[in-house]
C-alpha positions in Angstrom: -137.6 -49.2 -160.6 -135.1 -48.8 -163.7 -135.0 -51.6 -165.9 -131.4 -52.3 -168.2 -132.1 -53.5 -171.8 -130.5 -57.3 -171.2 -127.9 -59.3 -172.8 -129.6 -61.4 -175.4 -127.9 -64.4 -177.5 -130.9 -64.3 -179.6 -131.5 -67.6 -182.2 -134.7 -67.7 -184.8 -137.6 -67.8 -181.5 -135.6 -68.4 -178.8 -133.2 -65.9 -176.8 -131.6 -66.3 -173.2 -131.5 -62.9 -171.2 -129.6 -62.0 -168.5 -131.3 -59.0 -167.0 -129.6 -56.2 -163.9 -132.2 -54.9 -161.4 -132.4 -52.3 -159.1 -135.1 -53.7 -157.0 -138.0 -55.7 -157.0 -137.4 -57.2 -160.8 -135.1 -59.6 -162.0 -131.8 -60.6 -160.4 -128.6 -59.2 -161.0 -126.5 -60.9 -163.0 -123.6 -62.8 -162.9 -121.8 -61.2 -165.8 -121.5 -57.2 -166.1 -124.9 -55.7 -166.5 -125.4 -54.8 -169.9 -125.9 -51.3 -170.5 -129.3 -48.9 -170.7 -131.2 -48.0 -173.5 -134.4 -46.3 -174.3 -136.7 -48.5 -175.6 -138.1 -48.3 -179.3 -141.1 -45.7 -179.7 -143.5 -45.4 -182.4 -144.3 -42.2 -183.7 -145.8 -39.8 -181.2 -150.0 -39.5 -181.0 -151.5 -36.3 -181.2 -152.6 -36.2 -177.6 -156.6 -35.0 -176.0 -157.6 -32.1 -174.6 -154.5 -29.7 -173.5 -151.6 -31.7 -175.6 -148.3 -31.3 -175.5 -148.7 -28.1 -175.3 -149.8 -28.4 -171.6 -146.5 -29.2 -170.5 -143.4 -27.1 -169.7 -139.9 -27.4 -168.1 -139.6 -28.4 -164.3 -143.2 -29.6 -164.3 -143.1 -32.0 -161.3 -145.8 -34.5 -160.1 -147.8 -34.8 -156.6 -150.1 -36.7 -155.3 -152.4 -34.7 -153.5 -154.9 -36.5 -150.6 -157.9 -35.7 -148.6 -161.1 -37.2 -148.0 -163.2 -38.0 -151.3 -165.8 -36.0 -149.6 -163.8 -32.9 -149.9 -162.4 -34.0 -153.6 -163.9 -31.1 -155.6 -162.4 -29.0 -153.1 -159.3 -30.3 -153.1 -158.6 -29.7 -156.9 -160.0 -26.1 -156.2 -157.1 -25.7 -153.9 -154.6 -27.1 -156.3 -155.4 -24.4 -158.8 -155.8 -21.7 -156.2 -152.1 -23.2 -155.2 -150.4 -22.9 -158.8 -150.9 -26.7 -160.3 -153.2 -27.9 -162.4 -155.3 -31.3 -162.3 -153.7 -33.9 -164.0 -155.9 -36.7 -163.1 -157.8 -37.6 -160.0 -159.0 -41.0 -158.2 -161.7 -39.4 -156.8 -163.1 -42.6 -155.0 -160.6 -42.8 -152.7 -159.4 -39.2 -152.5 -156.4 -39.6 -154.2 -155.4 -36.1 -157.0 -152.1 -36.1 -159.2 -150.9 -33.4 -159.2 -148.4 -31.6 -161.8 -146.9 -27.7 -161.0 -143.9 -25.9 -161.6 -143.6 -24.4 -158.6 -141.2 -25.0 -156.0 -143.4 -24.2 -153.3 -146.3 -25.8 -154.5 -146.5 -28.8 -151.5 -145.8 -26.7 -149.2 -148.4 -24.0 -150.1 -151.0 -26.8 -150.7 -150.2 -28.2 -147.4 -151.8 -25.5 -145.1 -155.0 -25.8 -147.2 -158.0 -27.1 -144.7 -158.9 -30.5 -146.0 -155.6 -31.5 -147.8 -154.7 -34.2 -145.9 -151.3 -34.9 -147.6 -149.3 -34.0 -149.8 -146.0 -35.3 -151.6 -144.1 -35.1 -154.8 -143.4 -38.9 -156.1 -140.4 -38.1 -158.2 -136.8 -36.3 -157.9 -137.4 -35.1 -161.4 -139.2 -33.6 -163.9 -142.0 -35.2 -165.6 -141.1 -36.2 -169.0 -143.1 -34.1 -171.9 -144.4 -37.2 -172.8 -147.2 -36.9 -170.7 -148.5 -35.1 -172.9 -148.7 -36.8 -176.5 -147.6 -40.5 -174.7 -146.1 -42.3 -177.8 -147.1 -46.0 -178.6 -144.8 -48.5 -178.1 -143.8 -50.4 -180.6 -146.1 -53.3 -181.2 -143.3 -55.9 -182.8 -142.7 -58.3 -185.9 -143.3 -61.9 -184.4 -141.3 -64.9 -184.9 -142.7 -68.2 -185.2 -141.4 -70.8 -183.0 -140.7 -74.8 -183.0 -140.1 -75.2 -180.0 -142.4 -77.4 -177.7 -143.9 -77.4 -174.5 -142.0 -79.4 -171.7 -142.0 -79.8 -168.3 -139.9 -76.6 -166.8 -138.2 -77.0 -163.5 -139.9 -74.1 -161.4 -143.5 -75.5 -163.0 -142.7 -79.3 -161.6 -141.5 -77.6 -158.7 -144.3 -76.3 -157.5 -146.3 -78.8 -159.2 -148.1 -77.0 -161.9 -147.6 -80.0 -164.6 -149.4 -82.2 -162.0 -152.3 -79.5 -161.6 -153.0 -78.7 -165.2 -154.6 -82.5 -165.7 -157.2 -81.6 -162.9 -157.8 -77.6 -164.0 -156.0 -75.4 -166.1 -157.9 -72.4 -164.4 -161.1 -70.4 -165.7 -161.2 -68.1 -168.5 -163.8 -65.7 -166.0 -160.5 -65.4 -164.1 -158.7 -62.2 -164.7 -155.9 -61.4 -163.7 -153.5 -58.4 -163.9 -150.1 -57.4 -165.0 -148.5 -54.4 -163.5 -145.5 -54.1 -165.2 -143.8 -53.0 -168.2 -146.4 -53.7 -170.4 -147.3 -57.1 -172.4 -146.8 -58.0 -175.9 -150.2 -59.5 -176.5 -149.2 -60.4 -179.9 -147.1 -63.3 -179.0 -148.2 -67.1 -180.2 -147.7 -67.7 -176.2 -150.1 -65.2 -174.5 -152.6 -64.0 -177.9 -155.2 -66.9 -176.7 -155.4 -65.5 -173.3 -154.9 -61.2 -173.6 -157.6 -58.9 -172.3 -157.3 -55.9 -174.7 -160.5 -55.2 -173.3 -159.4 -54.7 -170.0 -156.1 -53.6 -170.7 -154.2 -50.0 -170.4 -151.7 -48.0 -170.3 -150.9 -46.4 -166.4 -147.7 -44.3 -167.4 -148.0 -40.8 -165.7 -150.9 -41.6 -163.8 -153.6 -41.1 -165.9 -155.3 -44.0 -167.8 -154.6 -44.9 -171.6 -156.9 -46.9 -173.7 -155.7 -46.1 -176.7 -155.0 -49.9 -179.0 -152.0 -51.0 -178.0 -151.0 -48.7 -174.9 -150.5 -51.1 -172.9 -147.5 -53.2 -175.0 -144.3 -53.8 -173.9 -141.6 -51.1 -173.5 -138.8 -53.6 -172.1 -139.7 -57.7 -171.9 -140.0 -57.7 -168.3 -143.8 -57.8 -167.9 -143.8 -60.1 -171.2 -142.1 -62.9 -168.9 -144.2 -62.4 -166.5 -147.8 -62.5 -168.5 -145.7 -66.2 -169.5 -145.3 -67.8 -165.9 -148.9 -66.6 -165.6 -151.0 -68.0 -167.9 -149.0 -68.5 -171.5 -151.2 -70.8 -173.0 -151.1 -74.7 -173.1 -151.5 -74.7 -176.9 -148.6 -77.3 -178.0 -145.8 -74.6 -178.2 -143.6 -72.7 -176.5 -144.2 -72.7 -173.1 -147.1 -73.5 -170.5 -147.9 -70.8 -167.2 -149.1 -72.2 -164.4 -152.7 -70.9 -165.2 -152.5 -71.6 -168.8 -156.9 -71.4 -168.9 -157.1 -67.9 -167.2 -156.9 -64.4 -168.5 -154.4 -62.1 -168.5 -154.4 -57.9 -169.0 -151.9 -55.4 -169.2 -151.8 -52.5 -166.9 -148.3 -51.0 -168.3 -147.2 -48.7 -165.1 -143.7 -48.3 -166.2 -142.9 -45.6 -167.9 -141.0 -45.7 -171.2 -137.0 -45.0 -171.9 -136.6 -45.0 -167.5 -138.8 -47.8 -167.6 -139.6 -46.5 -163.8 -142.4 -47.3 -162.0 -143.8 -43.9 -160.1 -146.5 -43.6 -157.4 -149.1 -42.4 -159.3 -148.7 -45.0 -161.8 -149.4 -48.1 -159.2 -152.4 -45.9 -158.2 -153.6 -45.7 -161.5 -152.6 -49.4 -162.3 -154.9 -50.5 -158.5 -158.0 -48.2 -159.3 -157.9 -50.2 -163.0 -157.5 -53.6 -161.3 -160.5 -52.8 -158.6 -163.2 -52.0 -161.1 -162.2 -53.8 -163.6 -162.6 -56.9 -162.0 -159.2 -58.3 -161.6 -159.1 -61.3 -159.5 -155.8 -61.3 -158.9 -153.0 -58.5 -160.0 -148.7 -59.4 -159.8 -146.4 -56.6 -159.0 -142.9 -57.8 -159.7 -141.3 -54.1 -158.4 -141.1 -51.1 -156.2 -142.4 -48.1 -156.7 -140.1 -45.3 -157.4 -138.0 -43.5 -157.0 -137.8 -44.4 -152.8 -136.5 -48.7 -152.7 -138.0 -47.7 -149.1 -140.7 -44.8 -148.2 -140.5 -43.6 -144.6 -143.4 -41.7 -142.6 -141.5 -39.3 -141.5 -140.9 -37.6 -144.9 -143.6 -35.4 -145.6 -143.6 -36.7 -149.9 -142.8 -40.4 -149.0 -145.6 -40.3 -146.2 -148.2 -39.4 -149.6 -146.9 -41.8 -152.0 -147.1 -44.5 -148.8 -150.8 -42.9 -148.5 -152.1 -42.6 -152.0 -150.8 -46.2 -153.0 -151.9 -47.9 -150.0 -155.7 -46.3 -150.6 -155.4 -47.6 -154.2 -154.4 -51.1 -152.8 -157.5 -51.3 -150.1 -159.7 -50.1 -153.1 -158.6 -53.1 -155.4 -159.1 -55.5 -152.8 -162.7 -54.1 -151.4 -164.0 -54.9 -155.0 -162.4 -58.6 -154.8 -158.9 -58.4 -155.9 -155.7 -59.4 -154.8 -152.5 -58.2 -155.1 -149.3 -60.2 -155.2 -145.6 -58.9 -155.0 -142.1 -59.6 -155.4 -139.9 -58.6 -151.8 -137.3 -57.7 -153.4 -133.5 -58.7 -155.1 -130.7 -57.5 -152.4 -130.5 -59.9 -149.8 -132.1 -57.8 -147.5 -133.2 -58.1 -144.4 -137.1 -56.3 -144.5 -137.8 -57.1 -140.8 -134.9 -55.3 -139.7 -134.0 -52.0 -142.1 -131.1 -49.7 -141.1 -129.5 -48.4 -144.7 -131.2 -47.6 -148.1 -128.3 -47.0 -150.7 -130.1 -46.8 -153.6 -132.7 -43.7 -153.4 -134.1 -41.5 -155.3 -133.0 -43.4 -158.5 -134.3 -41.0 -160.5 -131.9 -38.0 -160.0 -128.8 -38.2 -157.3 -128.9 -41.7 -155.1 -127.6 -40.8 -151.4 -126.7 -43.0 -148.4 -129.8 -42.4 -145.8 -130.3 -44.3 -142.6 -133.9 -45.9 -142.1 -135.6 -47.5 -139.7 -138.8 -50.8 -140.4 -141.5 -48.1 -140.1 -139.8 -47.6 -143.5 -141.7 -49.5 -146.4 -141.6 -51.2 -149.7 -144.1 -50.7 -151.4 -146.7 -51.8 -152.4 -145.4 -55.8 -151.4 -145.1 -54.4 -147.7 -148.9 -53.3 -147.7 -151.1 -54.5 -145.6 -153.0 -56.9 -147.5 -150.5 -57.6 -150.3 -149.0 -61.2 -150.5 -144.9 -61.4 -150.5 -142.9 -63.5 -152.6 -139.3 -64.7 -151.6 -137.4 -66.5 -154.4 -136.6 -70.0 -154.5 -134.3 -71.8 -156.6 -133.9 -74.9 -158.8 -134.2 -77.2 -155.4 -136.1 -75.0 -153.1 -133.3 -73.4 -151.5 -133.2 -69.3 -151.2 -131.9 -67.7 -154.0 -129.0 -66.0 -153.1 -130.4 -62.4 -154.6 -134.0 -62.5 -152.2 -134.9 -60.8 -149.6 -136.5 -61.9 -146.9 -137.6 -60.9 -142.9 -139.5 -62.8 -140.4 -143.2 -61.7 -140.5 -142.7 -60.1 -144.1 -142.5 -63.3 -146.2 -145.8 -64.8 -146.9 -144.8 -67.8 -149.1 -141.8 -68.8 -151.1 -141.6 -70.0 -155.2 -139.2 -70.4 -158.0 -137.3 -67.1 -158.9 -134.3 -68.7 -160.4 -130.7 -68.6 -159.3 -127.2 -68.8 -161.3 -127.5 -70.7 -164.0 -130.7 -71.9 -163.7 -132.9 -69.7 -164.9 -136.7 -69.2 -165.6 -137.9 -69.7 -169.0 -140.8 -67.4 -170.0 -141.7 -65.7 -173.0 -140.4 -62.7 -174.6 -141.5 -59.8 -176.8 -141.8 -60.7 -180.6 -142.9 -64.3 -180.7 -139.5 -64.7 -178.6 -138.8 -67.2 -175.7 -135.8 -66.4 -172.7 -134.9 -66.8 -168.9 -134.8 -64.2 -166.2 -134.2 -64.7 -162.4 -135.7 -62.9 -159.2 -138.2 -62.3 -157.1 -140.2 -61.4 -159.9 -140.2 -64.6 -161.6 -141.3 -65.9 -158.1 -144.1 -63.7 -157.8 -146.1 -65.1 -161.5 -145.9 -68.5 -160.4 -147.7 -67.4 -156.8 -150.4 -65.3 -158.9 -150.8 -68.5 -160.9 -151.7 -70.1 -158.3 -153.6 -67.9 -156.9 -155.7 -67.5 -160.1 -156.2 -71.5 -159.3 -157.6 -70.6 -156.4 -160.0 -67.7 -157.7 -160.8 -70.3 -160.1 -161.7 -73.3 -158.2 -164.0 -71.0 -156.0 -165.3 -67.6 -157.4 -167.1 -67.1 -154.2 -163.3 -66.4 -152.5 -162.4 -63.0 -151.2 -159.3 -61.7 -151.1 -158.3 -62.7 -147.6 -159.5 -66.5 -148.6 -157.0 -66.5 -151.1 -154.4 -65.0 -149.3 -155.6 -67.7 -146.5 -155.2 -70.6 -149.1 -151.9 -69.5 -150.4 -150.3 -69.9 -146.9 -152.4 -73.0 -145.7 -151.7 -75.2 -149.1 -147.5 -74.1 -149.3 -145.7 -76.8 -148.5 -142.9 -75.9 -145.3 -139.3 -75.2 -146.4 -136.7 -75.3 -143.4 -134.4 -73.0 -143.0 -130.7 -73.9 -143.9 -128.2 -74.8 -141.0 -125.5 -73.0 -142.5 -127.2 -69.8 -142.6 -128.4 -67.7 -139.6 -130.3 -65.2 -141.2 -132.9 -67.7 -141.3 -135.0 -67.5 -137.7 -138.2 -69.2 -137.1 -139.8 -72.3 -137.7 -140.0 -75.0 -140.4 -143.6 -74.1 -140.2 -143.2 -70.3 -141.1 -139.5 -68.4 -141.3 -138.1 -65.2 -142.8 -136.8 -66.6 -145.7 -139.7 -68.7 -147.2 -142.5 -67.8 -145.0 -145.5 -70.4 -144.8 -143.1 -72.4 -147.8 -143.7 -72.5 -151.5 -146.9 -72.9 -153.1 -148.2 -75.8 -154.3 -150.3 -75.7 -157.1 -151.6 -79.2 -157.2 -153.7 -78.5 -153.7 -154.6 -75.1 -155.5 -157.0 -77.4 -158.1 -157.6 -79.7 -155.3 -155.6 -82.6 -156.7 -154.2 -85.6 -154.4 -155.8 -83.1 -151.3 -159.2 -83.7 -151.3 -160.4 -87.3 -151.7 -163.4 -88.6 -153.1 -166.5 -88.0 -151.1 -167.8 -85.1 -149.4 -165.1 -82.8 -148.1 -164.9 -80.4 -145.2 -161.9 -78.0 -144.3 -160.7 -75.7 -141.9 -157.2 -73.6 -142.9 -157.2 -71.3 -140.0 -154.2 -71.2 -137.6 -154.9 -72.6 -133.9 -151.9 -72.1 -131.8 -150.9 -74.9 -129.7 -149.3 -73.4 -126.2 -147.5 -75.4 -123.7 -149.2 -77.7 -121.4 -152.6 -76.3 -123.3 -156.0 -78.0 -124.7 -157.2 -76.6 -127.8 -159.7 -76.8 -130.4 -160.4 -76.0 -134.6 -163.9 -77.0 -135.1 -165.2 -77.5 -139.3 -169.0 -76.9 -139.4 -170.5 -79.9 -141.4 -174.3 -79.5 -143.2 -175.8 -81.7 -146.1 -175.0 -85.0 -145.5 -177.7 -87.9 -144.6 -177.6 -90.0 -141.2 -174.9 -90.8 -139.7 -171.1 -90.4 -139.9 -169.7 -93.4 -142.0 -167.7 -96.6 -140.4 -164.8 -94.9 -142.3 -164.7 -91.0 -141.8 -161.7 -89.6 -143.0 -159.6 -86.9 -140.5 -156.7 -85.4 -142.3 -154.8 -82.8 -139.6 -151.7 -81.0 -140.0 -150.4 -80.2 -137.3 -146.9 -78.3 -136.7 -145.1 -78.9 -133.9 -141.5 -79.7 -132.6 -141.3 -82.9 -130.7 -145.1 -84.9 -131.1 -144.5 -86.7 -128.3 -145.8 -83.9 -126.2 -149.5 -84.8 -127.9 -152.8 -86.3 -127.9 -155.4 -86.1 -130.7 -159.0 -86.4 -130.3 -161.8 -86.1 -132.6 -165.1 -84.9 -131.0 -168.9 -85.2 -133.0 -171.2 -82.8 -132.7 -172.9 -84.8 -130.0 -169.5 -85.0 -127.7 -168.3 -88.2 -128.2 -164.7 -88.4 -128.3 -162.9 -90.1 -131.1 -159.1 -90.9 -129.9 -157.2 -90.3 -133.1 -153.7 -90.5 -131.4 -151.9 -90.7 -128.6 -148.1 -89.9 -129.3 -145.6 -92.0 -127.0 -143.5 -89.2 -124.8 -140.6 -90.5 -126.3 -141.3 -89.5 -130.1 -139.5 -86.5 -130.5 -140.4 -86.4 -134.4 -141.9 -82.8 -135.2 -145.3 -82.3 -136.8 -148.1 -84.3 -137.7 -148.9 -84.9 -141.1 -151.1 -87.7 -141.1 -154.8 -88.9 -142.0 -157.2 -91.1 -139.6 -159.6 -93.3 -140.3 -162.4 -93.3 -137.8 -165.8 -95.4 -136.7 -167.4 -92.6 -136.1 -171.0 -94.7 -137.4 -172.3 -93.6 -134.0 -172.9 -90.0 -134.2 -175.2 -87.8 -137.0 -172.8 -86.4 -139.5 -174.2 -82.6 -139.3 -173.2 -80.4 -136.5 -169.9 -79.1 -135.3 -166.9 -80.9 -135.7 -163.9 -80.1 -133.7 -160.4 -81.1 -133.7 -159.2 -81.6 -130.0 -155.4 -81.1 -129.2 -154.0 -81.6 -126.2 -150.1 -80.4 -125.2 -149.0 -81.9 -122.0 -145.6 -80.7 -121.4 -143.4 -77.5 -121.5 -140.7 -76.6 -123.8 -142.5 -77.1 -127.4 -145.0 -75.6 -129.1 -146.5 -75.3 -132.2 -150.0 -74.7 -134.3 -153.2 -76.7 -135.7 -152.2 -75.7 -139.7 -155.4 -77.2 -141.7 -157.9 -80.4 -140.8 -160.0 -81.7 -143.0 -163.0 -84.2 -142.3 -164.3 -86.6 -145.7 -167.4 -88.6 -145.2 
């Protein structure tokens, strides 16, 4: 999506920014937006084979999709129908094709083996695509700012997490954005140049510096994730991990087209990124609708690339957007296409914001200072996964800016990197975790945020609702701080529904513990259930022995159970499958076992 140049009030090394953002980037400013301006560019670098001579006025870009096994035939068909192959992702069956022919897509759709064809933009491909200029490498200011606790880091307990772990340098995080200033004093210590790239125009450009920022947005995001803990400036959520820049925004327009996103996700999968941050929506459509042939191809191409990255071990985290829009009840789109003339169109929930609404992607809403919903944040029951600080009003998120500077921005773009940093801490704690494992832990460890009583748009329960999903992420839990007592620890974070008048069980298999369980076995329980007087909780040992934890009085109208019980289980062998048994003995209230644990 397009980024407006921020209003800046600069001092020697500190900049306060008020950005404007049409989609899932920084939130709209209270004051008038700044005018849009092109990013500064270095002189053009001679292109590789083909060069600028390969460009012609009227060139448009298309995603051409086939089965991977048919990719060679698909490339031949592109040429036969008046196009050229600009780049190709053979492993997922996606070609980025260019053509000046208005009938190119229609002609190609008639070819056997071609599954989908879609134009990715409603404006011409810039000539820069054929001879890309390197972004500017800004002069660096030094700073006298010293690190201090900031509201956003305190709110997710990152400041407490750092005393336990700052993350592992073996964990690589990809910042898919406008680029990153790798020379910044707070980013250089953690920057991974070898795995950084530009994916602008849909083709990897690994020249030194091609990954640099053509705006300020990506550098700000990178600092929130992993600014170094070096005594100056700011500290990121996971200051011990590595960050790589994958610039998917094009210069001047700062738009994020589908072919750029495809390139970025495939790059992430092939270069071992454990997590990627995606604080954008795929231009030019705020929502892509499957009943439109062009947009259907965009959905499929980006979806294949995301699935490829996830299959290679990479979890995608994405911003929910800044239109204060209910993503679970879509009706209109007034912002598309944003690269030509916007129109108002009627849409349905079948139309999706990508990548944030793709399967497997963690969708992040924004909170302000104090954990309330940020005024601009998109929401949606069953769409939002978790929430994190994004800033609101006069309170923004303070982070790095190009040229050694610092400043504030607000938006779901600022919330998403907090979640990405927490995901990186989770990955650091256990390198064997899959993307699905990390996604589950983000949810199970999140702290519940209740719907505000004054806003009827928020639906669901305290445990999971349309404003905050599973709740606000918790960096301290991610590193095991204050959640795992001393001793051998076992946990089950899988949700188990507790219907009315039903008994359910959640298992934990214990191995490697010698002899019997201790007389002080700790049983941690996290149950979300309105009116807990309905409940009877028991621990069932591997030998079938039942240890009563608590039979709540029928008059106990309190919601939820978050307690640790001490059980004398010394008569039962430790190893084997233990079960938390929950009996609901009345009608009218239901709930969920969110998580439970055993400490021997």
